[in-house]
N, C-alpha and C positions, 0 to 999 in steps of 0.2 A: 342342658337337657339333651338327651339322645332319644331317637325313635327307631325301633327295630321292627322289621316285617320280613316274613319268610314267604317264598314262592315254591310251589310244587305242582307237578302234573298228577291230577287225581281223576280217574275215570276218563282219561283222555282230554281233560280240560285243565287249563292253568288255574290254580287256586291260590288265594292270598290268605295268609295266617292272620290271627288277631294281632293288633299292634301292641307293642310294649313301649311305653314312654316313661323315662325316669332319668334322674341325674346319673352321670357316669362317674363312679367313685374309683373303680379299679377294674382289673381284668375279670370278666364274668362269663359264665355259660348260661345260655337261654334255651328254654324249651318252647318251640313255636307251636301254638295250638291251632289246628285246623278244625273246621266244623265237621261233625260226623257225616259220612256219606256225601261229602261236598261235591257238588256239580256246578254247572254254570249258574250264575245268579239270575233270579227271576225278578228283575226290577219292577216295581209298581204292583206287585202281587202281595197278598197277605203273607206274613212271615211263616215259614214252614213250621208246623206244629204249634203255632201260637197266633191264630188269626185274630183273636181279640184278647183284651186284658181288662180286668175289672178292678176298680178302686174300692176303698173301705166303704164308701157310700152306696156301692152297688152300681155305679155308672160303668157302662161298658164302652170301650174304645176299640176301633179297628186298628190294625197294624199294617205296616207297609215295609217291604224289603227293598233297600236301595244299596247296591253293592253288597258288602258283607255286614251291613248294619241293619238292625231291626228297629224301626221307629214307631212310636204312636202316630197314627194318621190324623188324630184330632187333638185339639187343645184340651189341657187338663181342666176339669171343673169340680174337683173334689173339695169338700168342706172339712175333711179330716185327713190327718196323716195315717200311714199304714198301721201305726200303733194305737189308733183310735182317738188321739188328741185332736180336739177341735181347732180349726183355723179361724181366728176372729175376723168377722166382716168389718173392714176398716171404713171409717168415716173421716179420717184425717191422714196426713202424710207422715211417715216415719221411716227412718233408715235403721232403727234398732228394734222396734216391735214388729213381730210377724203379723202381716195383714193380707187378706184377700180383698179384692175390690170387684164390685158388680157394676159394669158399664150399662146401666138399664136404658139409657137413651140411645144406645146403639141400634142400628137397623138390623144387626145380625142377632138371631136368637141365642140365648145363653147356651143351649145345647150344642151350638156350633162354635160360638166365640170363646166359651169357657170363661173362667174367672181370670182376672189379672192379679198377679201376686208380686209383692215386693221381695227383694233378695233374702231378707231374714226368713220369710215364710218358705221360700224355695229350699233353703239350706237346712232348716230345722236343726240349727245348732251345730252343724258339721263344718269343718274347715274348708277353705278354698282348695280346689284341686285343678291342676292343668294336665293331669295324667290321662292316658288313653288305655283302658277305660278310667273314668273319673273316680269310681268307687264311692260316689256320693249318692246315697239313696234319697236323702232329703225328703221332698214332698212326694216322691214317686211311689207307686205301689211296690209291694215285695217282688223282687226279681227284676226290677227296673231301676234306672238311675238318671240323675241330672247330667246332661252331656257337658263335657269340658270344652274349652276353646279348641283343643286338639281334635276332639270328636266332631265338632262343627266343621272344622277345617277339613277333616277326612271326608265328610259329606260333600262339601263344595269342590274339593279337589277331584273326587270321583266323578261328580256330575260334569265338571269342566273338562274332564279328559275323555268324555264320550260324545262324539259328534252329533248324535241324535238328540242331545239335550241343549245344544247351542243355538242361539239366534245369530244370524248373519255370520256364522262360522267363527264367532268370537268366543274363546273359552272363558271370558269373564261375563258374558251375557247369558247367565243361567237362571235368572230369577223367574222367568216365565215358566220354566220347566218344573219349578218347585212351588209355584203359586196356584191357588185354586182357580177354577174357571168362572167364578161369580164373586160379586161383592166388592170389587175394586172400582174406584173412580176411573173414568176414561183418561187415556193419554193418546196424543196424536202420533207418537213415535213408535215405529214398528216393533222394536225389541223391548219396549217398556211393558211391565206387568199389566197395565191397564189397557193396552192396545189389543184388540181382537182376542178377548179373554177365552174364547172357545178353543184356542190353540194352546192354552196354558196346561200345566200339570202333567207333563209327559212322565215324570218320575212317580207321580201319585202321592207326593208329600203333602199337598193340599193346604199350603199356608193361607190363612185367612187374615184380612185386614181388621183385626180386633181392636186396634188402637192401643192406647196406653193411659196410665194415670200418673200425674206428676204433682208438684207442689202447687200448681194452678188448678188442677182438677182433671176430669176426663177429656180426652181429645183424640182426634185422628182416626175415628172409626171410618172404614171405607178407604182410607188413604194409606195407612201404614200398618205393618205387623212387626212386633218386637218379641224376641224370644231370649230368655235368660240362659246363661251358661253357669257352670260351677266355679269359674275362675275369677280371682281378683284381676282387675285391670290396672297394672302398673303400681297401684297403691291400694291400701285397704279402704279408701273412701269410695271406690268405684268397682264395678264388676263387669265382666265380659258379656256382651249381648250381640245378637244377630238381628239385622234389620232388613225388611223388604218394603219397597214403596211402589205405589201405583205408577209413579213417574220415574222409576229406575229400571234399568236393564240388568244390573248386577246386584249381588248380595253384599251388604255393607257390614263390616265388623268394627266394633269400637267399645268404648267404656261408657257406662251409664251410672247414675247415682243409685245406690242400693235401696233407696226409698221409692224408686219408680215402680209402678205396677205394670208388669209385662205378662205375656202368655208363656206357657210352659209346655214343652214336648219332652217326653221321657224316652230313653233308649233301653233296650233290653240288655241285661247283664251278659 
């Protein structure tokens, strides 16, 4: 796989094009796309021209611009796909049947924590993608998509390259800048998400510890946040996920069983 990005000076500011990620088969020519009227990025602000997005159910979500990515600022809580198909409320564990799960014993209200979804529900029958952009609409509203591992990596690389988002000047200690300012269990260590939470969320991403659902049941509300990606993890039995912990200073990447119920954030196309 190769990744391509272009740089240009636009309105006196250095601008970065959209990323192109694909297998390199032969000599090719690429057109690098830059945002219209691109100027310096306004991190932590609503995305230009799209401050909110609404799902099929009528739920409205705020957006946040981080680098050249436009993210949902809140966890998805839809009960339908954009085509109107219902997403079944699960009462059992499955890595083949699409389910959403409602962690009703959580201290975080549903409007904030959103539903937990297994990977089949997130993908809505689409194939795994590691491209940037992923091109997997899946569970997301029209005009939005499920982020790939490459797009999650783009986010963390961007945050880790900006000193204002680092703790202790360590470019791996970025979790506090992406985590919400409330809801996390406490931690005694300065750079952990759960320590002095009022200093969290410099980026505006607002990750919440919504916990997860696994083959044992619901767990980890207040402790951990898990987010799905659109990419298989080494084998078809697992998929890529992003992890935040109250007792972690860094963001963890890894593979999880496709039957697990995790939170979802969508990216604008």
